[in-house]
Steps between C-alpha positions, in 0.01 A plus 500: 500500500593148602422215266187312597685172437808585697608635834791702354538856376785684329570822689729790403671676791674834447561645847566379850423136411795469261813308598715701740212727598330529843188287433663226292497277809131437424606319182825344622379370839155381398394180677263375228574406140819691423448777245675439172729783391463519121753779454541873463231669296408835347151638452397515134320829566628819660380563856576776752697340784557757776608506863269689734380547859707545815559121478658518152263249344545405133172560317408380152231745394206419277610712207601245236697665221659758733840459661748227414511129441548358849752231599397235748486128565250237395387222733242224495325486838228285654166633625610519865808708419293717266267570794804597712618738228147640467502573874839676480385711204157573646321344201238604400473810722843652451664336201300301249640183349452523123615318187793647312756370250869469568799396294704227666861617463702211637297185551640323805266209566332232296217493753333791321417320180450163666301626799265731315463263204403218734221727621376553144589860560524706182663805658840360410535471125746222406824632349404854592653735751179705528297379796163605637529530876365703786648804672389737775393837358382809689177629345380776731783744550561872514591626154798685656674162520537518121739794554748283690807345338413185303721201572568203279653285773421532871769441758475585867772756565640688794392845380133390503486171691176304495339475843330161549149484646631350825718809553229758435300667776150355516340843477758640258725800554300788643171346399636419154269302271667306222173480309462880509862545381457291190 
């Protein structure tokens, strides 16, 4: 959760919000306080990252210890951008934003230590690459999803291209319900 003394949160993105992916524009074109890209990161725990639904959505399933360590990116975002990300991810009704630990692989910005330290935020341990952050995890899902291929690094590809919300039918294909599928 966000620090009570600060308006900033470290967030780990592993799917369509990463650089070069379809929803990254939410981070790169944000009108408020620009998010700080801390660098590429890897979850410290194994998680099942799968692609599912007719829209090819990357899902990080709540089954810590199963799957692979997942590659992603770590950002520091303000409360307004966090709310925008919550809306995209359907938090708390679809995904749930929870605390996890990641290993920062290639620190890119000094704003991480300086920004979070100035907030008296203890999620970032000085001289450590292990950072407590938040990520969007899917808790209520069909167990069949655990039979899908586990990914360690999501990229939108042509064989299973992600279909953004704006391009989906409002009632879903043939009465399709995303919630029922997952």
